[in-house]
MARFIMI-111935 format. One record per atom (N, C-alpha, C): x, y, z; residue in three letters. Coordinates in steps of 0.001 Angstrom, whole numbers, plus 524288, in hexadecimal, padded with zeros to 5 digits. Layout:
BEGIN
XYZala ...
end
This chain:
BEGIN
65CC9CAF3364221met 6606CCAE266469Amet 65DC5CAAEA64AB3met 6610CCA7AD64D52lys 65F8BCA48965171lys 65E8ACA80865676lys 65BFFCA5FE65A2Aser 65B3ECA8E265EFBser 6607DCA9CE661CCser 660CACADB16653Alys 6658ECAEF2667DElys 66773CAABA66B72lys 66367CA7F066DFAgln 664D9CA402671AAgln 66785C9F5266EECgln 6660EC9E0F66A1Cglu 66802C999166759glu 66DD8C9A8F665C9glu 66F2FC9F6B665A8his 674DECA0396645Ehis 678C3C9E616682Bhis 676D7C9D9966CE7phe 67A41C9B4B67164phe 67A22C958867183phe 676F9C930866E62ser 67744C8D3D66DC0ser 677DCC8C12667F2ser 67D0BC8B806669Dile 67E81C8B656610Dile 67FAEC859165FE3ile 67C9CC836765BEEser 67D3FC7E4E659FDser 681E4C7DE9656A6ser 683C9C78E6655A4thr 6880CC784265276thr 6875BC7A5964D04thr 682B2C79CB64AECasp 6819EC7BD5645A5asp 681FDC81AB64577asp 67FC4C84516497Elys 6804BC8A04649B0lys 68621C8BBA64AB6lys 688E2C88B264DE0tyr 68E8DC89CC64EF6tyr 69169C89FF649E8tyr 69087C864F64610asn 692E7C86246412Aasn 691B1C8ACE63DB1asn 68CA4C8C6063DFBlys 68B23C90F363B49lys 68D91C95E063D26lys 68E71C964D64228ile 6911DC9AB164465ile 696E6C9ADC64291ile 69948C962A6422Eval 69EB0C961564020val 69EE1C97F863A97val 69B55C966563793gln 69B64C97DB63209gln 69A63C9DD26318Agln 696BFC9FE6634D4ala 69597CA5926349Dala 69A66CA8D76366Cala 69D65CA6AA63A16leu 6A1F5CA9CF63C34leu 6A65FCA98D637C5leu 6A68CCA5B263486arg 6AABCCA5776306Earg 6A987CA94862C0Farg 6A4E0CAADB62B6Eleu 6A3B3CAE5062735leu 6A643CB3B562789leu 6A841CB54D62370gln 6AAB8CBAAA622EFgln 6A68CCBEAB62296gln 6A863CC376622F4arg 6A48FCC7DA6229Darg 6A270CC82661CEEarg 69D86CC85561C96gly 69B32CC8A36174Egly 69941CC32761522gly 69AD8CBED56179Cglu 69948CB9D66162Cglu 6939BCB8C661871glu 6904ECB60E61565leu 68AFFCB5246173Cleu 68A9ECB05E61A9Eleu 68773CB06661E5Acys 68690CABD662233cys 68182CA8F862083cys 681BCCA3D462083glu 67D75CA0BC61ECFglu 67878CA15462268glu 679D8CA2906275Aasp 6759BCA33362B3Aasp 673F1CA8CD62BD7asp 675A6CAC6E6288Bgly 673BBCB18562880gly 67789CB50862B2Bgly 6773CCBA81629FDpro 67AEDCBE4962BE8pro 67A09CBF39631D7pro 67567CBEC163402lys 674D8CBF1363998lys 67798CBAE163C8Flys 67771CB61D63A9Aphe 67A1DCB1EB63D22phe 67FE9CB2F763D5Cphe 68237CB4B36388Flys 687CECB5F86383Flys 68927CBA5763BE5lys 685F9CBE7863C55met 68756CC2B864001met 686F3CC0C2645B0met 68353CBD5264708trp 682E1CBB4C64C5Btrp 687C5CB80864D75trp 68998CB4FA649E1cys 68E52CB19764AC2cys 69307CB51964B6Ecys 693AFCB90E64899lys 69855CBC54648EDlys 69881CBFA964DEClys 693B0CC0AD64FE7lys 6936FCC3A0654A7lys 6943DCC0666597Blys 69260CBB9765981lys 69236CB80A65E24lys 696C3CB49A65E83lys 698F7CB32965A23phe 69D40CAEDC65A2Dphe 6A20FCB08565727phe 6A5F4CAD9F657D9lys 6AAD6CAE20654E9lys 6AD67CA8D765429lys 6B0AECA84E6502Fleu 6B347CA33464F11leu 6B8D2CA3946515Bleu 6BA49C9F6265450glu 6BF58C9ED465632glu 6C1D9C99FC65393glu 6C695C9AC3651CAhis 6C92EC965E64F55his 6CCE8C93CD6535Bhis 6CB9FC8F08654E2ile 6CEEAC8BBC65887ile 6D0BEC86F665574ile 6D577C8716653E6gly 6D7F8C830B650A5gly 6D52CC833864B4Cgly 6D2FBC7ED5649F1ser 6D079C7E6A64516ser 6CA96C7F1C645C5ser 6C89AC804964AAAmet 6C30FC80AA64B94met 6C1A4C867264C29met 6BCADC876564A74gln 6BA43C8CBB64ACFgln 6B604C8C6664EBEgln 6B6C7C8F0F65364ile 6B342C8EC4657AAile 6B072C9422657F6ile 6AB1BC939E658DAval 6A7D4C981065970val 6A81EC9A0365F68val 6A973C9EF66600Atyr 6A9DCCA13D664F0tyr 6A58FCA543665A1tyr 6A389CA5A866A4Ccys 69FAACA9F466BA0cys 6A2C3CAEFC66C79cys 6A171CB2F666997thr 6A420CB7E766A14thr 6A42ACBA6266F3Cthr 69F93CBA156720Clys 69EE2CBC8067758lys 6A1D0CB96E67B5Clys 6A165CB45E67B8Dala 6A3D5CB11967F8Cala 6A997CAF2667E4Aala 6AAE8CB00E6794Aser 6B013CADD467769ser 6B102CA85F678ECser 6ACF8CA51C677FBcys 6AD2EC9F776796Bcys 6AAF4C9CB567487cys 6ACAAC97BD67400pro 6AA7AC94A666F61pro 6A4BAC935867055pro 6A1E4C934766C36val 69C41C922066C97val 69B6FC8C4D66C4Eval 697FFC8A5666FD8val 69706C84C566FFCval 691AFC841A66D28val 69155C805366A29thr 68CA6C7ED666725thr 688A6C7BE166B43thr 68409C7BAA6694Ctyr 67FBAC796266C68tyr 6810AC738466D6Dtyr 68374C70AE6698Eglu 68449C6B3A66A64glu 68924C6A0266DCDglu 68C55C6DCF66EE2glu 69105C6D14671E1glu 69099C6F9067754glu 68BD9C7167678E4met 68B90C741567D92met 68C41C705C68269met 689BAC6C156825Fphe 689CAC6876686EEphe 68FCCC669D687BEphe 69270C654A683A6glu 69784C63B2683E0glu 69B2CC67BE685F4glu 69A46C6C9B6840Fthr 69D79C70ED685EFthr 69CB5C720868BC8thr 69766C71DA68D55ile 6966DC72C3692EAile 69882C6E5A69663ile 69860C69AB69439arg 69AA8C651269732arg 6A086C66166985Farg 6A37FC67B769417lys 6A93FC6899694F0lys 6A9AEC6D2E69926lys 6A6E6C713F698A6cys 6A7A7C757169C9Dcys 6A615C737F6A26Acys 6A1ADC70736A255his 69FD8C6E5F6A7BEhis 6A3F9C6ACF6A9F5his 6A65FC677B6A6FEglu 6AA7CC64006A916glu 6AF71C66DA6AA57glu 6B07EC6B106A75Clys 6B503C6E546A895lys 6B4DCC70C86ADCElys 6B049C72656AF64val 6AF9EC74F66B4D4val 6AE48C70DC6B8EBval 6AEABC6BE36B791gly 6ADECC67976BB7Cgly 6A83AC671A6BD2Cgly 6A49BC67986B9EChis 69F3BC671A6BB36his 69DD9C6AB26C003his 69F7FC6F716BF8Fser 69EE4C73046C3CDser 699CCC762B6C3C3ser 69649C74B76C097gly 690F1C77046C0D2gly 68FEFC7A9B6BC40gly 68BA0C7D0E6BC2Earg 689ADC80866B80Carg 68CE3C85526B77Carg 68DD1C88346BBA0asp 69028C8D8C6BAE2asp 695C4C8D056B8DBasp 698D3C89666BAFClys 69E48C88F26B940lys 69E71C86A96B377lys 69ADBC83416B268thr 69AD3C814C6AD14thr 69940C85966A973thr 69587C88DD6AABBtrp 693BBC8D006A6F3trp 6981EC91096A6A4trp 69B5FC922A6AA91ser 69FBFC95B06AA04ser 6A39BC93CC6A64Cser 6A4A4C8E906A667glu 6A871C8BE66A2DFglu 6A632C8C6469D3Fglu 6A125C8B6569CBDval 69F20C8B846977Aval 69F67C90FB69513val 69DE1C94DD69833arg 69DD9C9A4669658arg 6A344C9C1E694E5arg 6A72AC9A32697BEala 6ACACC9C4069732ala 6AF1BC9A0F69228ala 6ACE6C95D469052asn 6AF84C932668BADasn 6AC32C923968739asn 6A702C92F368791tyr 6A3C4C91BE68328tyr 69F56C95A368271tyr 69CF4C95E367DF5ala 69848C995767D26ala 693F9C960D67A38ala 68F7AC980067B01gly 68AE5C958367833gly 68803C915667BA2gly 689B4C909A680B0ile 68721C8CE568425ile 683A8C8F7D687BEile 67EC2C8DDC68810lys 67B25C90C768B93lys 67B25C8E3A690BElys 679B0C9116694D5his 679D9C8F3B69A26his 675D5C8B3C69B0Ahis 67169C8B436982Cser 66D69C87036989Fser 66F6FC81E069707ser 672F2C81B66930Bval 6756CC7CFA69167val 678AFC7A79695ABval 67B88C7DDD698A7leu 67E82C7C1B69CF3leu 67B7FC79A46A132leu 67710C7BB96A26Easp 6734BC79BD6A68Easp 6718CC74466A4E7asp 670A3C73A069FEEile 66EC7C6EB969E26ile 67305C6A3969E6Aile 677D0C6C2069D1Dphe 67C3BC689169D12phe 67D2DC66BD6A2CEphe 67D1FC6A496A6B4leu 67E32C69186AC15leu 67A0BC65026AE96leu 6757AC64E96AC38lys 67177C61376AE27lys 672F9C5BDF6ABEAlys 6762FC5B5A6A7BFthr 67760C56816A590thr 67CBAC549B6A730thr 67FCDC57856AA5Ccys 684D2C560A6ABF2cys 68476C52066B015cys 68633C4D506AF1Cthr 685E2C48CC6B2B7thr 688EAC49B66B7A9thr 68D81C4BB36B738ala 690F4C4CAF6BBE2ala 68E7CC506F6BFA5ala 68C31C54A66BD86cys 68999C58BC6C0D9cys 6849BC566B6C353cys 681CDC53586C063thr 67D15C513A6C290thr 67DCFC4D656C701thr 681E4C4A886C654gln 6834EC46476CA9Dgln 68548C490F6CF49gln 687CBC4E116CEDDarg 68A1EC50A66D323arg 68641C53B46D612arg 681A6C55086D3FCgln 67DC3C58166D6B0gln 67B03C54C46DB31gln 67A83C57256DFCEpro 677BEC547E6E3D6pro 67218C53A16E2D7pro 66FF6C4F4F6E539ser 66A79C4E7E6E466ser 6670FC52656E734ser 6632CC54A36E4D4lys 65FBCC58846E737lys 65BEEC55E46EAC6lys 65A25C50E26E9DBser 6567BC4E576ECAAser 6593FC4B026F0F4ser 657F3C4B2F6F5C3pro 65A22C48106F9D2pro 658E8C41EC6F8D8pro 65C4AC3ED46FA98pro 65B67C39236FA44pro 65640C375B6FCE3pro 65409C337F6FA96ala 64EECC31AB6FD03ala 64FA0C2F557025Aala 64C7EC30E8705ADgly 64CBFC2F1070B29gly 64AF1C291070B49gly 64CA3C269470F8Aarg 64B19C212A7108Barg 64640C20FE713ADarg 641FBC1EE8711D0pro 63D56C1EDD71488pro 63D61C1B5471929pro 63A74C1CF771D6Bmet 63A22C199A7220Emet 635A6C160E7216Cmet 6364DC110F72176ile 63256C0CFD720B2ile 630DFC0A70725F0ile 62C19C0BD9727E0asn 62A72C09AE72CB3asn 624F9C06FD72BA4asn 6246BC023272DABleu 61FB5BFF6272C36leu 61C9EBFDB0730D5leu 61DAFBFFCB7356Bglu 61AB3BFE7373A04glu 61A9CC02D073DD5glu 61710C0281741B4phe 6167FC0651745AEphe 61B17C062C7496Dphe 61D47C0AED74ADBleu 62199C0B9D74E4Dleu 626A7C090E74C65leu 6273AC08857475Dleu 62BEEC06E274538leu 6301DC0B5974583leu 62E33C102374471arg 6311FC14BA744FFarg 62DD1C192C7476Earg 63008C1B8474B87leu 62D4EC1FD074E09leu 63083C24AF74DABleu 62E74C28D274B85gln 63125C2DB474B35gln 62F09C319674EF5gln 6328BC3436751C0ile 63144C37BB755E2ile 633D1C3D2A754DFile 6312DC414875670asp 63313C4643755DEasp 63024C4A2E75999asp 63215C4ED275A5Aleu 62F8DC526175DA9leu 62D46C573975A6Fleu 6286DC58AF75BA9val 625BEC5CEF7592Fval 626ACC61D875CDAval 628F8C65A375AC0asp 629F4C6A8975DB6asp 6253CC6E2275DB8asp 622F7C6E8F7627Bmet 61E1EC720876342met 61F86C769B766BAmet 6246BC785C76707arg 625F6C7C9776A8Darg 62377C81A6768D3arg 62261C823A76395ser 61FF2C874A761D1ser 61A20C87907639Eser 6178DC833676512gln 6125EC8344766F1gln 6120BC7F1F76B4Fgln 614D1C7FED76FC2pro 614B2C7C5777414pro 60F47C7C65776F3pro 60E30C77B677972asp 60988C771277C4Easp 60B01C76BA78208asp 60B5CC7AF1784EAgly 60DB8C7AE078A0Egly 61336C791C789F6gly 61443C74CE78CEAglu 619A1C72EF78D52glu 61B34C6EB078959glu 6175BC6D5C785D4phe 6183EC69DB7819Fphe 61A26C6CFB77CB6phe 61E94C6BC177B2Blys 62120C6E6B77689lys 622D5C6A6B77216lys 62278C65AC77340trp 6249DC61ED76F38trp 620D3C5D4E76ED7trp 620D0C5AEC76A18ile 61D53C563476971ile 620C2C51FC7673Cile 620E5C4D85769F1leu 623A3C492D767CDleu 62039C460776412leu 62201C456075F7Dhis 61E9AC427B75B72his 621E6C3DBF759F1his 61F11C394C75A6Dala 62141C345975908ala 61D6BC321A754F7ala 61F75C2FD5750B6arg 61C0EC2DF674C69arg 61E5FC28BD74A43arg 61AF6C251A749B9asp 61C6FC202674726asp 61CD9C211B74168asp 6215FC1F8C73F30his 62264C20A4739B1his 61ED6C1DCB73632his 61CCDC19347376Aphe 619A8C15F6733DCphe 613C2C17C373434phe 611A0C1795738DAthr 60C28C18C17392Bthr 60ADDC1EBF739A4thr 60EC6C21F773AF3lys 60E12C277873BF0lys 60B48C28507413Alys 60B3EC248E74477phe 608C0C24DA74973phe 60BF5C28C774D33phe 60995C2CAE74F59ser 60C86C30B87521Fser 60B3AC30EF75793ser 60F2EC329F75AC8trp 60EB7C33D57603Ctrp 610C7C39397614Atrp 60DE8C3C6E76446leu 60F09C418D76582leu 60F31C427676B6Eleu 6136DC44B576D52tyr 61420C45D3772EBtyr 615A8C4B07773F4tyr 6129AC4E42776FEpro 61447C538077854pro 618C7C531877C4Epro 61C6FC56EA77B9Amet 6211DC56F277EC2met 62252C5C80780ABmet 6243EC5CF778598lys 6258AC61D6787BDlys 62ADFC63C278592lys 62E91C5FD578505thr 633B8C61227832Ethr 6353AC5D6377EFAthr 639F3C5DAB77C9Clys 63BA1C59FB7789Dlys 64003C56BE77B00lys 63FEFC562D7804Emet 64410C5314782CBmet 643A3C4D4678146met 6481DC4ADA780F9ala 64809C454B77F35ala 64549C41D0782FEala 645C1C432378804ala 642F4C3F6078BFEala 63D58C3FDF78B6Dala 63AEEC447278A0Aglu 63543C44D778943glu 633D6C417C78473glu 636B3C420978078val 635B4C3F0477B8Fval 635D9C390777CA4val 639A6C376E77FD5ala 63A4DC31D6780E1ala 63570C30277841Fala 63386C32F5787ECasp 62ECDC31BB78AF4asp 62A3BC30AE7875Dasp 62966C33E7783B2his 6248FC32FD78020his 625A5C2E2377CC3his 62A3BC2D6777AD9leu 62B59C28C177793leu 62AFCC23C477AACleu 62CAFC238F77F98ile 62C3CC1EDE7829Aile 6263EC1DC2783ADile 6235AC21AD784D1thr 61DAFC20EB78579thr 61B07C1E7278084thr 61C88C20C777BE1gln 61A61C1EBC7771Dgln 61BE3C195B775CEgln 620ECC1806776C8phe 62302C12B7775B6phe 6209BC0EC877949phe 61F69C103277E3Dcys 61CCFC0C97781A2cys 61707C0B4278022cys 6149CC0F0F77D81val 60F54C0E1177BE9val 60EE4C0B747766Aval 611D6C0DAE77283phe 6117CC0BE376D70phe 6157EC083F76BA2phe 61A24C07FF76EA0gly 61E7AC04DB76D01gly 62283C083576AA2gly 62754C063E76A96ser 62B9BC09707688Fser 62C36C0864762D0ser 62E38C0C4E75FF1pro 62F2FC0BA275A14pro 63439C088275964pro 634B4C0675754FDarg 639B6C03D97538Darg 63DE2C07D375226arg 63C1BC0C1E74FEEile 63FECC107674E82ile 63D42C154E75078ile 64031C186B753C0met 63E57C1DD375532met 641EEC21C0752CFmet 63FD9C250D74F87gln 642A6C28C674CBEgln 641BEC2E4174E53gln 6459AC315E74F53ser 644E7C36EE750C7ser 648D9C3A1E74DFCser 6483DC3F8B74E79asp 64C1EC430674C4Easp 650BDC436874FFBasp 6547DC46BB74E9Casn 65934C46FE751CDasn 65903C4AF575672asn 65430C4C5A75837gly 653B3C500E75C53gly 65605C4D7A76151gly 657B3C511E764F1lys 65A11C4F4E769D1lys 65645C4C5A76D1Blys 65119C4D8276CCBglu 64D27C4AF877025glu 64CC1C44DA76E67glu 64E77C4382769B2phe 64E10C3E1F767F5phe 65357C3B56767D8phe 657D4C3E337681Ethr 65CCCC3B7D767FAthr 65EE4C3ACD76D9Dthr 65BBAC3C8377165ala 65DA4C3C2677734ala 65DEEC366E77898ala 660A6C358F77CBEarg 6619BC305777E9Barg 65C4CC2DAE78090arg 65913C310A782B7val 65448C2EFC784E2val 65078C2CBA780C8val 6510AC2EB477C02ile 64E40C2C8A7774Aile 650C4C275C77595ile 655E4C278177534asn 6588EC22F37739Dasn 657F3C1E757772Easn 6571DC1FA377C4Easp 65662C1BB17804Aasp 65172C18EF77F87asp 64DCCC1B0B77C45leu 648F9C17D077B4Fleu 649CBC12C97786Fleu 64E3DC127C7757Bser 64FA5C0D7B77362ser 65113C09837772Eser 6526AC0B1777C02leu 653F6C070D78000leu 64EB9C04FF78221leu 64ABBC07DF78213leu 64584C05DD7843Dleu 642DFC027678001leu 643D7C03F377B2Dtrp 641C4C01127768Ftrp 64677BFFB97731Dtrp 648F3BFB417742Dpro 64E15BFA0677173pro 64D27BF95B76B7Dpro 64894BF7FD769DEgly 647C2BF70976417gly 64728BFBF976124gly 646C0C007076377met 645D1C056F760CEmet 64AE6C07F075F14met 64AF3C09FB75A51val 64F47C0CA075801val 64DFAC1266757ABval 651AAC15C8759D4ile 650D4C1B7E75995ile 653F3C1DF375539ile 6518AC2095751A6ile 65446C231E74D48ile 65355C28F874DACile 6576FC2C0674D35his 65766C31A174D0Chis 65815C339174770his 653B8C357474539gly 653D2C376E73FD6gly 654F1C3D3D73FF1gly 654D5C3FC573B4Carg 655F8C457573ADBarg 65119C48A973BD8arg 651BBC4CF273ED9pro 64D61C501D7402Fpro 64ABBC52F373B84pro 6459AC52DC73B55arg 64277C553273715arg 6444FC5381731D1arg 6454BC4E4D7314Ahis 64712C4C0F72C62his 642CBC48A872A39his 64098C4A17725CCpro 63BDBC475572412pro 63CB4C41A2722BDpro 641B7C3FE27216Bglu 6429EC3AAA71FA9glu 64285C372C724D2glu 6448EC39317292Eser 64501C35C772E07ser 640B9C36DA731ECser 63F10C3BF573277gln 63B3DC3D1673634gln 6361FC3F42733D3gln 63584C3E4772EB7gly 630BFC40C572BE3gly 62BA8C3F2272E08gly 62ADDC3A6972FDFcys 625D1C389473200cys 62468C3BEC736B4cys 6275FC3C7C73AAAval 625FBC3F1073F9Cval 62632C44FE73E84val 62970C470173AE3glu 629CAC4C74739A4glu 62480C4E557375Fglu 6227FC4B5473388arg 61D7BC4CBC7319Farg 61967C4C8E73573arg 6195EC490373905gly 615AAC491E73D50gly 61620C4DC9740BCgly 61AA9C4F6D741B2asn 61B6DC541D744F0asn 61916C58F07428Basn 61981C598473D2Cglu 61709C5DC273A64glu 61144C5DC973B14glu 60EE7C58F373A60gly 60948C587D73AFDgly 60769C59E074005gly 60A42C57CD74474tyr 608C4C58867499Btyr 6092BC5E7774AFBtyr 60D69C60E97499Bgly 60E65C666A74AAEgly 60A13C6995748C9gly 60811C68C9743BAgly 603D1C6BA8741D1gly 5FEB9C6B18744CDgly 5FD81C65FB74674gln 5F8EDC650E748DFgln 5F930C676D74EA2gln 5FDB9C6708750C5ala 5FDF4C691675654ala 5FD5AC6EDF7569Eala 5FF54C71B275292arg 5FE79C77567528Farg 5F8F1C78C5751A3arg 5F5E2C75B674ECEgln 5F07EC76CC74E47gln 5ED6BC75CF7530Egln 5EF37C726A7564Emet 5EC56C70D075AD2met 5EE1EC73FB75FBFmet 5F249C770675F49asp 5F451C79B1763F6asp 5F090C7DE0765E0asp 5ED45C7F8576274gly 5E9C7C83CF7645Cgly 5E5B3C822C76861gly 5E4B7C7CDD768EAasp 5E0E8C7ADE76C9Casp 5E38CC7A15771ECasp 5E270C7E1C7756Eala 5E4E0C7DBE77A98ala 5E2F8C794877E3Fala 5DE32C774C77CA1arg 5DBD5C734D77FC3arg 5DEA9C6E2377F12arg 5E1CFC6DB977AC9thr 5E457C68A977967thr 5E9E8C68ED77B44thr 5EB16C655C77EB3arg 5F064C64F7780E7arg 5F3EFC626A77CEEarg 5F940C634477DAEval 5FCC0C614877998val 5FCD2C5B4C779ABval 5FBF9C58E077E2Aglu 5FBD4C531577E08glu 5F75EC512577AD4glu 5F2C2C53C077B58gln 5EE4AC523377853gln 5EEF2C537377263gln 5F163C579F7714Carg 5F26CC58E976BB2arg 5F5DEC54E2768DDarg 5FA22C536B76BDDthr 5FDBAC4F5A7696Dthr 5FAA6C4A447688Cthr 5F76BC48E976C4Bglu 5F453C43C476BC7glu 5F0B0C445C76747glu 5EE41C48F77668Dile 5EA6AC49E27624Aile 5ED44C495D75CE2ile 5F1FDC4C2D75CC2his 5F4D1C4C19757E1his 5F6DAC466E756DDhis 5F8A5C43D275A93cys 5FA9CC3E8975A14cys 5F63BC3ADC757D9cys 5F1ADC3B5775A1Fthr 5ED4BC38267584Athr 5EBC3C396A752BAthr 5EC0DC3E6075160cys 5EB2EC3FE274BBCcys 5EF00C3D337482Ccys 5F410C3D4D749D9tyr 5F7FBC3AC674668tyr 5F6B3C350F745A7tyr 5F54EC3297749D4lys 5F46FC2CED749BBlys 5EFAAC2B6374605lys 5EC60C2F3A744CDhis 5E7DFC2E3574191his 5E828C307873C28his 5ECDEC32DE73AF7phe 5ED9AC34AC73563phe 5EEDAC2FCB73209phe 5ED14C303872D38arg 5EE3CC2C1372944arg 5F2ADC2DE9725C1arg 5F6FAC2AFC7262Cphe 5FBE2C2CC97233Aphe 5FC3DC2A6E71E10phe 5FE06C2D2E71A56lys 5FDE5C2BC4714B3lys 601A5C270A71377lys 605EDC26AC7166Ahis 609DFC22EF7148Chis 60829C1D8F715BAhis 604BBC1C4C71991his 602E7C171671A72his 5FD0DC16D771A9Chis 5FA1EC1B7471A77gly 5F48DC1BB171A53gly 5F222C19BE71EFAgly 5F4C2C198772373glu 5F259C17B972886glu 5F255C1BE072C69glu 5EF39C1B4073093ile 5EEBAC1ECF7351Dile 5F2C7C1C6873933ile 5F629C1FD473B76pro 5FA43C1DFA73EEFpro 5F821C1A737432Dpro 5F400C1C1B745A7ile 5F1F5C190274A59ile 5F04FC13C2748F3ile 5EE45C131B74404ser 5EC5CC0DEB74241ser 5F0F4C0A867408Eser 5F58BC0CBD73F9Bser 5F9EDC09DD73DCAser 5FD1BC0735741FAser 5FC3DC0962746F6cys 5FFBBC07CA74B50cys 5FCD0C056174FDBcys 5F790C056374FD4val 5F4A4C038A75463val 5F540BFDD4754D3val 5F646BFB0D7507Atrp 5F6AEBF579750D2trp 5FC62BF396750C3trp 6001EBF75575132ser 6059BBF60975166ser 60723BF41F7570Eser 60AE2BF0AC75707thr 60CCDBEE8575BE4thr 611D1BF20175DB0thr 61126BF40776277pro 61546BF79776415pro 61A4FBF49F76552pro 61EBDBF76C76490ser 623DBBF59E765E8ser 62598BF74976B28ser 6268FBF3A376E98val 62805BF4D077435val 62D49BF2A977562val 
end
């Protein structure tokens, strides 16, 4: 006898042998042996539909589907339920047919073109890279929240970073008011020159009128407001914030070092880091640049 599992995947040749065994009368010998005849009589029955003899499963009272016809039968059931998915297709199959395993249905659904095209893409679309080829072509600014470890009246750090060279500026701040942010930016622009593009997140301190008025002092500068904590638009300065936050917490234990000195030390360290994407040190990439005024 074949294994029990194989009885549920019946080939066309085996289907014909089952038909012959079911036609045998009591006392007639079966070519495949008495055990096979007994198994056929127990599990199946013949139904006469017109001139055809169809093998039905005794338990399910449904016609038995051969191995070669499984995919076509599942396709008909799947289209009948309007490509409604695995569960509804399986319910339709079980209600009308026998001999089809659930694993075959799973394989079929992976090959269904209509269902594959309808599934949403699991991977997000590729982002558009920012291409900057010179110093201060794009300046990204953000605030580092230090309220959990304030230094006296200083609770915020303004972090500005050039997107190309990774040159950073750090300014301790008492509040996150837009006027205080603007004062630091004006001082920086007067010394280093204004960027062509200044990019910030959507925080109120950056969308205020006093920040937008900077474009009146430097008409050639474009101000862009990106999404907060969004790696595609603000990834450069956000990664810098993480690095600065970790270093600042390690240095906070030294009471002799004031916050202004710490920010200058951290900023100097950033300017002397060698970055992988261009292999240069930020301070060496911008000291020969001509400022934009």
